[in-house]
C-alpha positions in Angstrom: 11.2 24.9 -47.9 12.9 22.8 -45.2 15.0 25.8 -44.1 11.9 28.0 -43.9 10.2 25.4 -41.7 13.3 25.1 -39.4 13.5 28.9 -39.1 9.7 29.1 -38.3 10.0 26.4 -35.7 13.1 28.1 -34.1 11.3 31.5 -33.9 8.1 30.0 -32.4 10.2 28.3 -29.7 12.2 31.4 -29.0 9.0 33.5 -28.7 7.3 31.0 -26.4 10.3 31.1 -24.0 10.6 34.9 -24.1 9.8 36.8 -20.8 6.3 38.0 -20.5 5.7 41.3 -18.7 3.1 41.5 -15.9 1.3 44.8 -16.0 1.1 45.2 -12.2 2.3 43.7 -9.0 1.6 44.5 -5.4 4.2 47.3 -5.5 3.1 48.7 -8.8 6.3 47.7 -10.6 6.4 45.6 -13.7 8.1 42.2 -13.4 9.0 39.6 -15.9 8.3 35.9 -15.9 8.7 33.1 -18.4 5.5 32.0 -20.2 6.0 28.3 -19.1 6.5 29.2 -15.4 3.1 27.9 -14.5 4.3 24.4 -14.9 5.8 22.6 -11.9 9.6 22.1 -12.0 10.5 18.7 -13.2 7.0 17.9 -14.5 6.8 15.9 -17.7 4.9 16.9 -20.9 2.4 14.0 -20.8 -1.3 13.9 -20.4 -2.8 13.2 -17.0 -4.0 9.6 -16.7 -7.6 9.4 -15.4 -7.7 7.3 -12.3 -10.4 4.9 -11.2 -12.1 5.8 -7.9 -10.9 3.5 -5.1 -14.4 3.0 -3.8 -15.8 -0.5 -3.4 -19.2 -0.7 -5.1 -20.5 -3.7 -3.1 -18.9 -6.4 -0.9 -18.4 -9.8 -2.4 -20.7 -12.7 -1.5 -17.9 -14.2 0.6 -17.7 -11.0 2.6 -21.5 -10.9 3.0 -21.4 -14.5 4.3 -18.7 -13.5 6.8 -20.8 -10.7 8.1 -23.9 -12.8 8.3 -21.9 -15.5 10.2 -20.9 -12.8 12.7 -24.5 -11.8 13.1 -25.6 -15.4 13.6 -22.9 -15.9 16.2 -24.1 -12.9 18.1 -27.7 -14.1 17.9 -29.1 -11.3 15.6 -29.6 -13.4 12.4 -31.8 -16.5 12.7 -31.3 -17.8 9.2 -28.2 -19.4 7.9 -25.5 -17.3 6.2 -26.0 -17.4 2.4 -23.8 -14.7 1.1 -26.8 -12.7 -0.2 -27.6 -9.5 1.6 -31.4 -9.9 1.9 -34.1 -8.3 4.1 -33.4 -10.6 7.0 -29.7 -9.6 7.0 -30.6 -5.9 6.9 -33.1 -6.3 9.8 -30.5 -8.2 11.9 -28.0 -5.5 11.1 -30.4 -2.8 12.2 -31.0 -4.5 15.5 -27.3 -5.0 16.1 -26.6 -1.3 15.3 -29.3 -0.2 17.6 -27.9 -2.3 20.5 -24.4 -1.0 19.8 -25.8 2.6 19.8 -24.8 3.1 16.2 -27.0 4.7 13.5 -29.5 1.8 12.8 -29.6 1.9 9.0 -29.0 -1.7 8.2 -26.2 -0.7 5.9 -22.6 -1.8 6.3 -20.4 0.9 7.8 -16.8 0.7 9.1 -18.0 1.3 12.7 -20.5 -1.6 12.4 -17.9 -3.9 11.0 -15.4 -3.0 13.8 -18.2 -3.7 16.4 -18.8 -7.1 14.8 -15.1 -7.8 15.1 -14.6 -7.8 11.3 -12.7 -4.5 10.8 -9.4 -3.0 11.9 -8.8 -2.7 15.7 -8.6 1.1 15.6 
């Protein structure tokens, strides 16, 4: 029984590595290729690991507070920085964006943060 299983396994491996004929190519000639040629060279036989998206869902309350402090310093937000992105914060952001000739949505964007001095210098 064990010998039969070994022979069966050997034959299945031999058949899977056998060349497969393509019926047609651009020149009309038949060519051969291995059945496993679709795999990249050097790739491993392991399942792909699903990756989490690298998107931040919402800023932390410390980041909101930092943004609010920048709006207070520029005179757009009249209430103290609390770390909660409320209606007053959104309205102050809209006014700031309009004055900076940005799209006045009240939402945090990279250009808005750069204009506030809180983003990269690019």
